[in-house]
C-alpha positions in Angstrom: 1.2 -13.4 -24.1 1.2 -12.8 -20.1 -1.5 -10.1 -19.2 -1.4 -10.2 -15.3 1.1 -7.4 -15.3 1.2 -4.9 -12.4 3.9 -1.4 -12.3 5.1 -0.8 -8.6 5.9 2.6 -7.5 7.8 3.8 -4.4 11.1 3.4 -2.3 13.8 0.3 -1.9 14.3 -1.6 1.4 17.7 -2.8 1.4 16.5 -5.3 4.4 13.7 -6.2 1.7 11.3 -6.4 3.9 8.7 -3.5 2.8 8.7 -1.1 -0.4 9.7 -1.9 -3.7 11.2 -5.7 -2.6 8.0 -7.0 -0.5 5.7 -5.5 -3.4 7.5 -7.9 -5.7 7.9 -10.9 -3.5 3.7 -10.4 -2.8 2.9 -10.0 -6.7 5.3 -12.9 -7.6 3.7 -15.2 -5.3 0.3 -14.4 -6.4 1.6 -15.0 -9.7 1.7 -12.2 -11.7 4.5 -10.3 -12.6 5.5 -7.3 -11.0 7.5 -4.5 -12.6 9.2 -1.6 -10.8 10.2 2.2 -10.9 12.2 3.3 -7.8 11.5 6.4 -6.2 14.1 6.5 -3.3 16.8 4.2 -2.5 17.2 3.2 1.5 19.5 2.3 3.8 17.3 0.6 6.6 17.1 -2.8 8.2 14.7 -4.4 10.6 15.7 -2.1 13.5 14.9 1.4 11.6 16.2 3.5 8.8 19.6 4.8 8.7 19.6 6.8 5.0 17.2 7.9 2.3 18.2 9.2 -0.9 15.5 10.4 -3.6 16.0 9.5 -7.1 16.0 12.7 -9.6 12.2 13.1 -10.6 13.1 12.9 -14.3 14.7 9.6 -13.7 11.7 7.8 -12.1 9.4 8.9 -15.1 12.4 7.4 -17.5 11.8 4.6 -15.7 7.7 4.8 -15.7 8.0 5.5 -19.1 10.5 2.6 -20.5 8.1 0.1 -18.1 4.6 1.0 -19.9 5.9 1.9 -23.5 6.9 -1.8 -23.9 4.7 -3.7 -21.1 1.3 -4.4 -21.3 0.9 -3.0 -17.2 -2.5 -3.4 -16.1 -2.5 -2.6 -12.2 0.1 0.2 -11.0 0.8 0.1 -7.4 2.1 3.3 -5.4 3.6 3.5 -2.0 5.2 6.2 -0.3 5.5 9.4 -2.7 6.9 12.4 -1.6 7.7 13.7 -4.3 5.3 16.5 -5.7 5.9 16.4 -9.4 6.1 13.1 -9.8 2.4 13.1 -8.1 1.4 15.4 -10.8 3.2 13.3 -13.4 1.3 10.4 -12.1 -2.1 11.8 -11.8 -1.8 13.5 -15.6 -0.5 10.6 -17.5 -1.2 7.4 -15.8 -5.1 8.4 -14.7 -6.7 6.0 -16.8 -4.4 3.1 -15.3 -5.8 1.1 -12.3 -3.9 2.9 -9.6 -3.7 0.9 -6.2 -2.6 3.8 -3.6 -0.7 2.9 -0.3 -0.6 6.4 1.0 2.1 5.6 3.5 2.7 9.2 5.2 3.3 8.5 9.1 5.9 7.2 10.9 5.3 3.8 13.5 6.3 6.5 15.7 3.5 8.9 15.0 5.5 11.4 12.5 4.3 12.4 9.6 6.6 11.5 6.6 5.5 13.9 4.2 4.8 17.6 4.0 1.3 19.5 3.8 1.7 20.2 0.5 2.6 16.7 -0.5 -0.8 15.9 1.2 -2.5 18.5 0.1 -1.9 17.4 -3.6 -2.1 13.7 -3.2 -5.8 14.5 -2.2 -6.3 17.0 -4.8 -5.1 14.9 -7.6 -4.1 11.7 -6.8 -7.0 9.9 -4.9 -10.0 11.1 -7.5 -8.0 8.6 -10.3 -7.5 5.5 -7.7 -9.0 2.3 -7.8 -8.6 1.9 -4.2 -6.3 3.6 -1.6 -5.4 1.2 1.6 -4.5 4.2 4.5 -3.9 3.0 8.3 -5.8 4.6 10.7 -3.2 7.5 11.4 -3.1 8.1 7.7 -6.8 8.0 7.6 -6.8 10.4 10.4 -4.6 12.8 8.6 -6.2 12.6 5.4 -9.7 13.0 6.9 -8.9 15.4 9.6 -10.9 12.6 12.0 -9.9 11.0 15.1 -10.2 7.4 15.0 -10.9 5.9 18.5 -13.4 3.2 17.5 -14.9 0.9 14.7 -17.6 4.1 14.2 -14.6 6.6 13.6 -13.0 4.3 11.8 -16.1 3.7 9.1 -16.8 7.4 9.2 -13.3 8.3 8.3 -13.5 5.4 5.3 -16.2 7.7 4.1 -15.2 11.0 4.3 -12.1 9.8 2.5 -14.5 8.3 -0.3 -15.5 12.1 -1.2 -11.3 12.4 -2.4 -12.4 10.6 -5.6 -11.2 6.4 -5.3 -13.6 3.7 -6.1 -12.8 2.1 -3.3 -11.4 2.8 0.4 -10.0 0.5 2.9 -9.6 1.7 6.1 -7.6 -0.9 8.0 -8.0 -1.0 11.7 -4.5 -2.6 12.8 -3.8 0.1 15.1 -7.0 -0.1 17.4 -7.2 -1.4 21.0 -9.0 -5.2 21.4 -8.4 -8.9 19.7 -10.3 -8.4 17.0 -8.8 -6.0 14.3 -11.4 -4.8 11.4 -10.8 -3.3 8.4 -13.5 -1.6 6.9 -13.9 -1.3 3.2 -15.9 1.1 1.4 -17.4 2.5 -1.9 -20.5 4.0 -2.9 -22.2 0.8 -3.5 -21.6 -0.7 -0.3 -19.4 -1.2 2.9 -17.5 -4.5 3.9 -15.9 -5.2 7.4 -13.6 -7.7 7.8 -12.3 -9.2 11.2 -9.6 -11.6 12.3 -8.1 -12.3 15.3 -5.0 -10.1 16.6 -1.7 -11.9 15.6 0.7 -11.3 18.6 4.3 -10.9 17.1 7.0 -8.3 16.6 7.4 -9.0 12.4 4.8 -6.7 11.1 7.3 -4.7 9.1 6.2 -4.5 5.3 2.6 -5.6 6.1 1.0 -2.5 4.5 3.0 -2.9 1.0 1.9 -6.8 1.2 -1.4 -5.7 1.4 -1.9 -3.5 -1.2 0.5 -5.3 -3.6 -1.5 -8.3 -3.3 -4.8 -6.5 -4.2 -2.9 -5.1 -7.0 -2.1 -8.5 -8.3 -5.5 -9.8 -7.9 -6.9 -6.6 -9.6 -5.0 -7.8 -12.3 -6.0 -11.1 -12.5 -9.3 -9.8 -13.0 -10.4 -11.1 -9.3 -13.5 -8.4 -8.0 -12.3 -5.9 -5.3 -14.4 -7.7 -2.6 -12.9 -10.6 -2.9 -9.5 -9.2 -3.5 -9.3 -7.4 -0.5 -10.4 -10.3 1.5 -8.2 -12.7 -0.1 -5.2 -10.2 0.4 -6.2 -9.6 4.2 -6.3 -13.3 4.7 -3.0 -13.4 3.2 -1.3 -11.0 5.6 -2.8 -12.8 8.7 -1.3 -15.6 7.3 1.8 -14.4 7.1 1.7 -13.2 10.1 1.3 -15.8 12.1 3.7 -18.1 9.9 6.4 -16.0 9.6 9.9 -16.8 11.2 12.1 -14.4 12.8 14.8 -12.5 10.2 16.9 -9.7 12.1 17.1 -8.3 15.5 14.6 -5.6 15.2 10.8 -5.5 13.8 10.9 -8.2 11.3 9.5 -8.5 8.0 7.0 -10.7 6.4 8.2 -13.9 4.7 6.2 -14.2 1.7 7.7 -17.3 0.9 7.1 -18.9 4.0 5.2 -22.1 3.7 1.2 -21.8 4.6 -1.0 -24.2 6.4 
């Protein structure tokens, strides 16, 4: 019986570039199995989001209960959450699972997408049960209350976020200036800096979802965290370099593209 099972909890992207669709593609490419619980339905494409419909909490919980009552889920990957009752449910009922949390809360424009109350309950309840959280720089700034303009700031913020309770924190450095990107992984035992050249491309939609889901898939396959993170970063960088243009706007990663 297959054991590498991942449940993804998040929103649906109708264009297939991010959210649940990117999660499922990423997990599948890595040879694990993806189940899903959809929290919201969006009308969106590569040029923006036109409409969002949040599903009722009871229906989301029902999806989760249905999946975990039948499938031997090993890892749960969590995307954007703006539902306080759902965050409480996950924190209370799923706390024994390996949780990979991608705290999606800041838009590309810099606008914060969730309320202060949601941010507070994520910090107080959700993160303390997480195996790893994977904020980008803007999200790390919101969560830590620190301004990040250098690698030194990035490391300090990662260490500050570690105090919220997750076993690992990965602060992604894609928005810092320079030709080299550094992603920093910290735990109480060590810190690791992963470097790669910045890829010049507009096809960046879904990178955060893809990275976190790749990590989840590898953890489900019992790959150690440091290796899971490095291989997942390498995977995303390869997709950034190889993905063809899709749509007329900010194109997505194409998970099935042939990589060298």
